N, C-alpha and C positions, 0 to 999 in steps of 0.2 A: 098795355102790356105785362099788368099785375096777374091777367087774369090766365091770360096765354104759360105763365112761369108756373101758375097754380097748378093748371093742367096738365102741364110736360112734368108736373113732379109726382103728380098721383100717376103719370101713365107710368114711370120708371119705377114708381115706389110697386104697381100692380107685375108689373117684366116681374119686378125681383123678388118678389111674393111665388108667385107662379114658378121661376125658376127652382126656390126655394123646395117646394111641392112638390115638384116632380124629381128631386133630387130625395128625397125623403121616398118618396115612390121609391124610386130607384135602390134607393139603400134595405127597405124591406123589401124587395124581391130576392136579394140577395141573399135574406138572410134567409127566407125562403127555401133558398135553391139551398143551402148545408144544412136543413132542418127534414125536407123533405125528398128530397133528390137520391135515386140510389146512384154510386160512383164509384168509380178505383180511377183515384185520383194522384199520380204524383208529383212532388214540391220541391222546393227549395229553402231555406233559412237565409239569411247571410246577414250576420252581423258583425262588424270590425275586419279579423281578415279572416273569418273563420266562416264556414260554408256547410249546411248538413241537410242532406236530401233524405227523404220520407216517401212509406208510400200510407196513404190513408183511404179505407176501405167504409164506406158506410151504405146501409140503409134501414129502411122501412118494414116490417111485416106485417101482416094484417092475418090474425085469425081467423078461421073461419066458426061461424057459429049467430047463435039469435044475441048474443052479445061478443062483436068482435072486438077482440082484444088486440094492442095495437102495440109492437114494440119497436124499439130504435135501436139501430145494432153501430157500431161505428170502430173502427182499430186504429192504429197507430205505426203504423214498424220505421226504424231507423234502417236506413237503406246502406251508410258507410260501413258504418262495423257495428260491432255486438254492444247492444244498449239495453235499454227497460223499453216492454212490449208492451203497448198503452190501451187497454181498450174498454167502454164502453158499455150498457148494456139501462137502457131508461136512464134512472139518476143516478147510478153507483160506478165510479170507474174504479178501474181496476189498474195497477203495474205489477208484472213480471218481470226479472230479471234472475240469470242465471245465482242459485246458491245464497235464493233470498225469499223469501215467505212473499206469497202474494196479499200487495198491501192495496186495502177496497177504501177507496173516499166517497162522498156524498156531491156529485155535481155533474147539473145538466148538460159540460160539456168538458173538450177534455184544454187543460187548461197550456201546454203546450199550443194549442192552435191562437189563432189571434184575436182574442177578445173580443175584438169592437165587431166581430163578425156574429156573438153571440150576445151580448150582452140586452136589455132591453131599452129599445127603441128611445121610449119614450124619458130617459134616464140621460141616452145619447145624443137628444135634442135640447135635454140644459145646457152641454159643456159644447157643443158643436154646432155650426151652420153647415148646411150641405148644397153647395152649387155643382153643377155638370161643366164637364167641360167635353174637349172636342174626340172625336173617335181618332181610334190608329188599331197597329193590326197588331199584334200580340200574340205568340204562338200557334198561328196561322190562322186565328180566329179574331174579328170583329168585336174592339173592345172597349167602350164607354167610360170617359174618366169619372169620379164623382169627387171633387173634395173635400173632405170634412175638417171647416178650420175652426181651431180652439178659440172662445170668445177670449180666451186669456192669457197672456202673451207669455206663461210660466206650464202651461200644460203644449207637447206636442200635440201635434196634428196628424189625419190620414190623408192619404190619398189610393184611394181605391178602382183597378180598374174592372170592370164587370162584364162578360162576355155578352154581346148585342142579341144573342141568341135567347140567351137562358133565364139571365142574369147572376148566374155563376162567377166566382168573387175569384177571377185570371192572378191579381197582383195587391200584395199591399205593402205600401209603404209608408214607414214611423219617419215622419219630416219634423225638422228643428223652425223657430221663426225664419231664418234664411233661406228657408224651404231647403235645406242638405237633410240627403237621405239617413238615415242611420240607422234603419232596420228596413231587411225587404223580403218579403214574404213572396214567391211568385209558382203560379204551378207550369209545369212541364210537360206533363202528358194530362189528358184530362177523360173520361170516357166516362159518359151515361148507360145503366143497365139498364133495361125494362123492369129487373125484379131484385130482391137482394144478391148482393153477390155471393158465390157460390164459397168463400174464404170465410162467411162471416154465421154460415149456418151452425153449425157449432154450437154457435154461444148463444144457441135462445135455447137449448137444451142445457149445456151445462153449468155442474152443482155448482156453483159458487158462491161464496160467502156475499148476506147483506149488510153486515154491521162492519161497521167503518173501524176503522184501529183505535183507541185509546188511550194517549197519552197520560205517560206518567203523570202522575202528579207531585209538585214539590213540598217537603213541607214548611210550614209555616218561619219562616226568621224573621230578624230582625227589620224592621219597615224604612227605608231608605225614605226621605221625600224628595221626589223634585215635580218638578211641572211642566209642561210642553205650553209654554203660553201665547204659541200661533198654528193658525194652520192654514194652510195655502184653499186658496177660493176653491171653493167645490167640495171642499173636504171633508168626513167628518171621521170621527174617534170609534175606531171597535172598541179597540182591548184596550186594557192601563191597566199594565203590570211592577210594581213595584214595591215590589219584594226579592232581594238576592234568590240567581236560582243554585247556585255552590259557590262552594266559598275557595274552589280552585281554580275559577272561570267565571266570577260573578260579575251578574247584570244587574245591577244598579235601580234600573231602573228601565220599561219598554211600550212603546204603541205602536199602533197600529192606524193606516188611516185610509180612509177609501172615497172613494170618488164614486164608486158604483160602476165603476172601468177596471179603475189602477190601484196601485195598492202602495201605500210610503211605509215601510218601519224604519222606526228611529230608536235608537240602543241607548245608553247610559253605563260604562263600565268606567273601572279602575284604571289611572294613568299608564299605559304601556311606555311613555317619553318618548314617545314618537312625533313627529314637527306635523304640520297640518298636512293632509293628503286628499285631492281627487279623482275618480278614475270613474271612465265611463267605456260601460261593454255596450255598443249599440245605443239602444234607448237607454239601458237602465246606467244610471250615477250612483256609484258608493260615493260617501264623502265624512271624512274621520278628523273632525275640528277638537285637537284638545283645552280644554278648559280647566285651568284649576288643577285641580287635582283627578277631574275625571276626564274621559274620554268622549266626545259623542259623536255617531256614528249613527247615519241615513243612508240609506238604499232604497231607489225604485226609479221609476220613468219619468224623471223632470231634470227642470235645467239646474244647472250648480248653483248658479245665483241663490234659486230660491231653496235647494242644499243649505246653500250655510245659510239664510234667513230661519230655514227652521232648526240647525245646530246653535242657532241664536239664540230662541228663544225657550230655551232648554234653563229652568231656574230650581 
């Protein structure tokens, strides 16, 4: 009997490992789809009581020659009302809005798109387990469910529905520990193209700035010492600023945390005399915690309990 139990246990572990491996293979397929395909997609973003529609154009252009040069282009266009037109050429992302100068940043993807689709799979595998679910029909296509379940309860999980034919992501849900949907990203129209979409051709030769905007540096002022005594599991400190930014709107200290996929900001300011507050906009929590003569503000995609513990750790 013990030998039988051991064999059964080994079989279950082997099946579980195979299922997880299949899940990561499907995830890699979806990441390749959004980087390698030429497409014209319309999607909606739903969070809280808001619904926004966007058109997403993407293409890869291969220049002819003895040394072929590949250029990746994409554009994100709001469909509901006038807003910021966002486009990318390789690692330069541009933001254009009426009445404002063109803003350029450095990034390999447009940050308004689901970050889970573009971040390094090696980093994501440290944070999530990948398990394939059942197939269903979505937008007239057969979709395969892939659950990315967070190892840590303080981190939200993702459910992805991938097109069975191409692997293209058709829907991405951000869910909490109770599998309640906090945010939803869903494709409502998808057209794959054999070549670069015509609308992106102008970006190939457009005369665009390449240097990102340099933010003005604040003059050094009297340092105020604060410490952040705890970090959520998997997060690291990216930036720590402990000097006041302006005398009329003082930030006494600030920290930026990342787990490679998400970012959390923590600010310390003189108290405004308001009670403790916590709001959630989709998966983003905004918490303000008064402490003696200061207010600690935490903003990021994390549970309210984790945000409270983070604020409590400021000394």
